[in-house]
N, C-alpha and C positions, 0 to 999 in steps of 0.2 A: 409150150404146147408142141405137139408132135406135127411133123410135116406129113404130107401125103405119102411120100416114100417110106417114112417110118411107120405109118399106120399100115401100109401094105405088107411090111415085113413082120409085123407083130401077129400074135395069135391070142384069142380070147382065153381068159383064165377065170376061175371061180372068184367071185368078189362078194364082199359084204361091207357094211358100213354105209355112210351117207352117199347120196348121188352127187354128181358134179354140181357146182353152183351155177346159177344162170349166167354169171359172168364167165366162168370157165367154159361152159357150153358155147357161148357166143364167140369166145376167143378161138376155141378148137374148131368151130364150124367153118372158119375161114379156110381150113385145109380141104373142105369138101363142099365146094359151091353147089348150089341147087337143093341142098337139104335144108329143111326148116325145123325149128323147135316148136312143137305143138303138143300141149297137154302132157308134158313129161315124156315125149317121144321125139326121136329124129324121124322125119317123114320126107319121102320123095316119091313122086309118081313118074313112071317111065311109060312112054308111048311106043306103039308098034304098028306095023302095017296091017297086021291081021292076027287072028287067034293063034295060028301056028307059031308065029314069032313070039307072041306073049307067053305061050306055054313053054317054048324052048327056053326062054329067059327064066321063067319060074322054076323049071326043072334044074337048070344050072345053078340058080340061086339056092335051091333046096339042098343041092349037093354041097355047096360051099358052106352054108350055115350049119349043116349037119357036122361037117368036119370041124368047124369052130365051136360047136355045141352052144350056139347062141341063135335062137330062132325068132324071127320077126313075125309080126302080124301082117298078113297080105290081103289086099282087096284086089281080086282079079276079075277083069271084064274082057270083052272081045279084043280090044286094042290098047289096053292100059293095065298096069299093075302098080298099085300103091303099096309101098313098103314102109313099115313102122317098126323101128327098133327102140326097145327100152330094156332095162335090166331089172328083172323082177326082184332079185335079191337085194338091190339097193333102193328099190322103189323110185326109179327115175333113170336118168341118163348116166352112163359110165363110159370109160375108155373102150370097152367091148363094143358098144354101139357105134363108135366112130371107126373102129377097125372094120367092122362088118359093112358099114356104109361105104367106106372107101373101096372095099373089095367088091361090093355090089356095083359100084360105078365102073370099076375095072372090068368086071364081067360084061356089063352092058357095052362098054366101049370096044371090047374085044369082039363081040358078036355083031354090033350094029353101028359103031362109030360113036361120036360124042353124044352124051345124054341130052335128051329133050324132055322138058317137063310137060 
């Protein structure tokens, strides 16, 4: 499995084939604490002090995922953003989801400090 540092250095790439097995997802998830495996997605909620901070994070996240060409589903409210990564081409979770999850945590930490669920 990849370390957090390795995930942060990688970039998403086009994929096909089967998704990661539940066992592989569970093993790789140790590198990104706070994320959970739910309904074929990697899911995490981030909390903010206000709407402005929430939107600042969402905009930074949008820029990053656009560069990676790997786009999550987002649920945005006043002080919270839920992020859900999955890889449509494999119909489940792939390495790309872990790469973007690690980079989302790094963005949050850079702007706001350690992530809080």
